[in-house]
Backbone as JSON, one array per atom type, in Angstrom:
{
  "sequence": "QVQMVESGGGLVQEGGSLRLSCTASRLVFEDYRMGWFRQAPGKEREGVSCISMSGNITYYTDSVKGRFTISRANAYNTLYLQMNSLKPEDTAMYYCGATSVKGPTTAMICATPTVFDYWGQGTQVTVSS",
  "N": [[0.83, -1.19, 0.0], [0.25, 2.4, -0.3], [2.73, 4.49, 1.05], [3.62, 7.22, 3.07], [6.04, 9.17, 4.42], [6.95, 11.44, 6.81], [9.57, 13.66, 7.87], [11.98, 15.56, 9.8], [10.93, 17.32, 11.64], [10.92, 18.96, 14.91], [12.24, 20.54, 17.9], [12.57, 23.98, 18.12], [13.95, 27.26, 18.52], [12.21, 30.41, 18.63], [12.26, 32.19, 15.6], [14.0, 30.5, 14.39], [14.83, 27.83, 12.02], [13.49, 25.09, 10.13], [13.51, 22.15, 8.1], [11.19, 20.3, 6.54], [10.59, 17.02, 5.29], [8.96, 14.77, 3.04], [8.56, 11.61, 2.04], [7.33, 9.55, -0.46], [6.0, 6.33, -1.28], [5.15, 3.65, -3.51], [3.31, 4.96, -5.15], [2.48, 6.86, -8.07], [4.25, 9.44, -8.07], [4.45, 11.91, -9.45], [1.95, 12.24, -10.48], [0.31, 13.3, -8.63], [-0.97, 16.07, -6.85], [0.43, 17.8, -4.12], [0.5, 18.46, -0.57], [1.14, 20.36, 2.43], [-0.04, 20.16, 5.66], [-1.2, 21.26, 8.89], [-1.85, 20.59, 12.33], [-2.89, 21.7, 15.35], [-3.29, 21.02, 18.88], [-6.68, 20.61, 19.7], [-7.54, 22.03, 17.54], [-8.67, 22.41, 14.09], [-7.47, 20.61, 11.19], [-5.23, 22.35, 9.18], [-4.58, 23.79, 6.02], [-1.39, 24.43, 4.98], [0.48, 24.77, 2.86], [0.46, 24.11, -0.62], [1.17, 22.29, -3.66], [1.53, 22.06, -7.19], [1.46, 19.32, -9.62], [3.73, 19.41, -11.26], [5.19, 21.23, -9.92], [5.18, 23.91, -10.54], [3.2, 25.58, -9.7], [2.25, 27.06, -6.72], [0.83, 27.36, -3.44], [0.24, 29.27, -0.54], [-0.84, 29.57, 2.8], [-1.92, 32.61, 4.34], [-0.58, 33.2, 6.76], [1.94, 32.11, 6.62], [3.22, 33.04, 4.42], [6.08, 34.21, 2.71], [7.74, 33.2, 4.61], [7.77, 30.4, 4.59], [8.64, 27.79, 2.26], [7.55, 25.71, -0.25], [8.44, 22.76, -2.02], [9.21, 20.25, -4.49], [10.64, 17.11, -5.41], [10.35, 15.28, -7.95], [11.74, 13.15, -9.05], [12.71, 11.87, -6.9], [10.55, 11.22, -5.44], [9.77, 12.96, -3.38], [8.66, 15.45, -1.14], [9.06, 18.77, 0.06], [9.29, 21.14, 2.78], [10.47, 24.13, 3.51], [11.0, 25.93, 6.35], [11.26, 29.03, 7.66], [12.12, 31.69, 9.98], [10.55, 30.94, 12.21], [7.67, 30.87, 14.32], [6.08, 30.83, 17.58], [3.36, 30.26, 17.18], [3.42, 28.57, 15.04], [3.68, 26.08, 15.99], [2.77, 22.74, 15.88], [1.44, 19.54, 14.77], [2.7, 18.4, 11.79], [1.6, 17.39, 8.63], [1.96, 15.58, 5.57], [0.21, 15.38, 2.48], [-1.36, 13.7, -0.29], [-3.07, 14.21, -3.3], [-5.21, 13.13, -5.93], [-7.1, 14.54, -7.24], [-8.35, 16.55, -9.89], [-9.74, 18.89, -10.75], [-10.18, 21.29, -8.95], [-8.52, 24.4, -8.0], [-5.08, 24.89, -6.96], [-5.04, 26.36, -4.63], [-7.62, 25.87, -3.71], [-7.61, 23.11, -3.14], [-5.95, 23.11, -0.99], [-7.51, 24.16, 0.95], [-9.22, 22.17, 1.49], [-8.99, 19.48, 3.08], [-10.26, 17.03, 2.87], [-10.19, 16.12, 0.27], [-7.85, 14.86, -0.11], [-6.04, 11.92, -0.8], [-4.12, 10.33, 0.41], [-2.15, 10.23, 3.4], [0.6, 11.16, 5.5], [2.14, 10.1, 8.61], [2.73, 12.16, 10.24], [4.78, 14.81, 11.62], [6.2, 16.33, 14.41], [6.34, 19.76, 15.12], [7.76, 22.1, 17.16], [7.89, 25.29, 18.46], [9.68, 27.34, 20.46], [9.36, 30.19, 22.63]],
  "CA": [[0.0, 0.0, 0.0], [0.97, 3.66, -0.35], [3.31, 4.97, 2.3], [4.17, 8.57, 3.06], [6.77, 9.3, 5.68], [7.48, 12.77, 7.07], [10.7, 13.77, 8.78], [12.53, 16.9, 9.88], [10.36, 18.12, 12.72], [11.72, 19.05, 16.12], [12.09, 21.7, 18.78], [13.43, 25.07, 17.66], [13.62, 28.55, 19.13], [11.56, 31.4, 17.78], [13.19, 32.76, 14.63], [14.81, 29.45, 13.8], [14.41, 27.2, 10.77], [13.42, 23.64, 9.99], [13.13, 21.68, 6.76], [10.44, 19.05, 6.57], [10.59, 16.18, 4.09], [7.93, 13.73, 2.97], [8.91, 10.68, 0.97], [6.21, 8.67, -0.77], [6.32, 5.1, -1.99], [4.03, 2.89, -4.07], [2.37, 5.75, -5.94], [3.14, 7.59, -9.15], [4.34, 10.71, -7.33], [4.22, 13.08, -10.3], [0.53, 12.31, -10.83], [-0.41, 13.8, -7.47], [-0.68, 17.33, -6.18], [0.86, 17.52, -2.76], [0.28, 19.56, 0.35], [1.51, 20.3, 3.84], [-1.09, 20.58, 6.57], [-0.79, 21.19, 10.29], [-2.95, 20.51, 13.28], [-2.53, 21.94, 16.75], [-4.28, 20.41, 19.78], [-7.96, 21.29, 19.81], [-7.85, 22.8, 16.33], [-8.86, 21.64, 12.87], [-6.32, 20.51, 10.3], [-5.14, 23.58, 8.38], [-3.69, 23.73, 4.88], [-0.27, 25.37, 5.09], [1.01, 25.04, 1.54], [0.21, 23.05, -1.57], [1.99, 22.43, -4.86], [1.02, 21.32, -8.35], [2.17, 18.09, -9.96], [5.06, 19.72, -11.81], [5.86, 22.15, -9.0], [5.21, 25.29, -11.03], [2.15, 26.36, -9.03], [2.26, 26.86, -5.28], [-0.11, 28.14, -2.64], [0.58, 29.39, 0.87], [-1.78, 30.3, 3.64], [-1.4, 33.95, 4.59], [0.27, 33.3, 7.94], [3.29, 31.6, 6.37], [3.79, 33.64, 3.21], [7.35, 34.89, 2.92], [8.55, 32.47, 5.59], [7.83, 28.98, 4.21], [8.76, 27.49, 0.84], [7.26, 24.32, -0.6], [9.06, 22.3, -3.25], [9.13, 18.81, -4.66], [11.62, 16.48, -6.29], [9.6, 14.11, -8.45], [12.65, 12.04, -9.31], [12.98, 11.21, -5.63], [9.27, 11.01, -4.73], [9.91, 13.67, -2.12], [8.09, 16.79, -0.96], [9.79, 19.51, 1.09], [8.78, 22.41, 3.29], [11.48, 24.91, 4.21], [10.32, 26.85, 7.26], [12.17, 30.02, 8.25], [11.51, 32.69, 10.89], [9.46, 30.24, 12.88], [6.99, 31.54, 15.43], [5.4, 29.87, 18.46], [2.07, 29.85, 16.62], [3.63, 27.52, 14.04], [3.73, 24.81, 16.69], [1.69, 21.83, 15.48], [1.83, 18.35, 14.04], [2.67, 18.68, 10.36], [1.3, 16.22, 7.81], [1.93, 15.75, 4.13], [-0.9, 14.71, 1.85], [-1.33, 13.56, -1.74], [-4.4, 14.16, -3.89], [-5.28, 12.91, -7.37], [-8.2, 15.32, -7.79], [-7.82, 17.37, -10.98], [-10.48, 20.1, -11.06], [-10.01, 22.51, -8.15], [-7.21, 25.05, -8.05], [-4.16, 24.49, -5.9], [-5.52, 27.03, -3.41], [-8.85, 25.21, -3.26], [-7.33, 21.82, -2.51], [-5.33, 23.37, 0.31], [-8.59, 24.48, 1.89], [-10.13, 21.02, 1.57], [-8.23, 18.27, 3.39], [-11.01, 15.8, 2.57], [-9.94, 15.63, -1.1], [-6.56, 14.18, -0.15], [-6.19, 10.47, -0.81], [-3.14, 9.68, 1.27], [-1.54, 11.08, 4.42], [1.66, 10.62, 6.32], [1.82, 9.92, 10.03], [2.94, 13.45, 10.89], [6.02, 15.12, 12.33], [5.9, 17.41, 15.35], [7.14, 20.98, 15.11], [7.52, 22.9, 18.36], [8.68, 26.52, 18.43], [9.67, 27.95, 21.8], [9.54, 31.65, 22.62]],
  "C": [[0.87, 1.26, 0.0], [1.49, 4.02, 1.04], [3.85, 6.37, 2.09], [4.78, 8.82, 4.43], [7.36, 10.7, 5.78], [8.68, 12.68, 8.01], [11.12, 15.23, 8.83], [11.96, 17.79, 10.96], [11.29, 18.15, 13.92], [11.39, 20.27, 16.93], [13.08, 22.77, 18.33], [13.01, 26.35, 18.35], [12.96, 29.47, 18.11], [12.6, 32.07, 16.88], [14.05, 31.73, 13.93], [14.18, 28.86, 12.55], [14.36, 25.68, 10.92], [13.08, 23.32, 8.55], [12.46, 20.34, 6.91], [10.57, 18.33, 5.23], [9.47, 15.16, 4.19], [8.27, 12.86, 1.77], [7.77, 9.68, 0.78], [6.69, 7.43, -1.51], [5.03, 4.44, -2.44], [2.93, 3.79, -4.63], [3.17, 6.48, -7.01], [3.17, 9.05, -8.72], [3.97, 11.9, -8.2], [2.78, 13.22, -10.76], [-0.32, 12.92, -9.72], [0.01, 15.22, -7.12], [-0.46, 17.03, -4.71], [0.61, 18.73, -1.86], [0.86, 19.27, 1.72], [0.35, 20.88, 4.66], [-0.55, 20.55, 8.0], [-2.03, 21.18, 11.19], [-2.41, 20.67, 14.69], [-3.61, 21.32, 17.63], [-5.54, 21.26, 19.88], [-8.36, 22.1, 18.6], [-8.03, 21.88, 15.14], [-7.55, 21.6, 12.07], [-6.37, 21.69, 9.32], [-4.17, 23.37, 7.23], [-2.64, 24.81, 4.97], [0.22, 25.77, 3.7], [0.73, 23.84, 0.66], [0.95, 23.34, -2.88], [1.42, 21.55, -5.96], [1.91, 20.12, -8.67], [3.58, 18.36, -10.46], [5.86, 20.63, -10.89], [5.84, 23.6, -9.42], [4.14, 26.18, -10.4], [2.18, 26.02, -7.55], [1.22, 27.76, -4.62], [0.38, 28.13, -1.2], [-0.56, 30.07, 1.62], [-1.13, 31.6, 4.09], [-0.36, 33.98, 5.72], [1.69, 32.81, 7.72], [3.94, 32.2, 5.13], [5.05, 34.43, 3.53], [8.26, 34.19, 3.9], [8.76, 31.01, 5.2], [7.95, 28.85, 2.7], [8.52, 26.01, 0.61], [7.96, 23.98, -1.9], [8.91, 20.78, -3.33], [10.21, 18.34, -5.62], [10.98, 15.19, -6.79], [10.5, 12.91, -8.7], [12.93, 11.23, -8.05], [11.72, 10.98, -4.8], [9.23, 11.75, -3.4], [9.35, 15.08, -2.19], [8.84, 17.46, 0.19], [8.98, 20.72, 1.57], [9.9, 23.07, 4.08], [10.75, 25.96, 5.05], [11.35, 27.74, 7.93], [11.39, 30.97, 9.15], [10.34, 32.09, 11.64], [8.96, 31.0, 14.09], [6.32, 30.5, 16.32], [4.06, 29.39, 17.9], [2.19, 28.85, 15.47], [3.68, 26.13, 14.67], [2.52, 23.96, 16.36], [2.3, 20.52, 15.0], [1.66, 18.67, 12.57], [2.52, 17.38, 9.58], [1.47, 16.55, 6.34], [0.77, 14.91, 3.57], [-0.74, 14.68, 0.34], [-2.76, 13.44, -2.25], [-4.32, 13.98, -5.39], [-6.37, 13.74, -8.02], [-7.65, 16.35, -8.77], [-8.48, 18.74, -11.1], [-10.13, 21.35, -10.28], [-8.61, 23.1, -8.3], [-6.35, 24.56, -6.89], [-4.57, 25.13, -4.58], [-6.74, 26.31, -2.84], [-8.54, 23.89, -2.59], [-6.67, 22.01, -1.15], [-6.36, 23.69, 1.37], [-9.49, 23.28, 2.16], [-9.37, 19.74, 1.83], [-8.95, 16.98, 2.97], [-10.77, 15.29, 1.15], [-8.62, 14.89, -1.2], [-6.75, 12.68, 0.05], [-5.3, 9.79, 0.22], [-2.51, 10.71, 2.2], [-0.37, 10.36, 5.06], [1.23, 10.57, 7.77], [2.05, 11.2, 10.84], [4.31, 13.57, 11.53], [5.77, 16.37, 13.17], [6.89, 18.56, 15.19], [6.76, 21.79, 16.34], [8.45, 24.1, 18.35], [8.55, 27.18, 19.8], [9.95, 29.44, 21.71], [10.66, 32.07, 23.56]]
}
């Protein structure tokens, strides 16, 4: 079955950086749009950033624009999220997701976690003040 494994989370001080990775197996990676989502305790899962199949279209939620960068390496079945200038409010479990849905825009899929077919197990990001 499809596996998606996130890594790169950890504890970092405010203003620091982390790079998350998500490696997928047993799916045709380039056929899927990908996204990073996060969920803090007691809150709903939030779309952080999403990327098109080729990587030429990206979307970021307002709170991370200018600080986070999403990218993908289709040759390595890997999705990345570079997170700079981290803030305590970025603290959450971060998940990568893969969706095969074709119609909605990249921004729309980031607002709709239910259209994602596969999810990783999550990696914890904690930012201390």
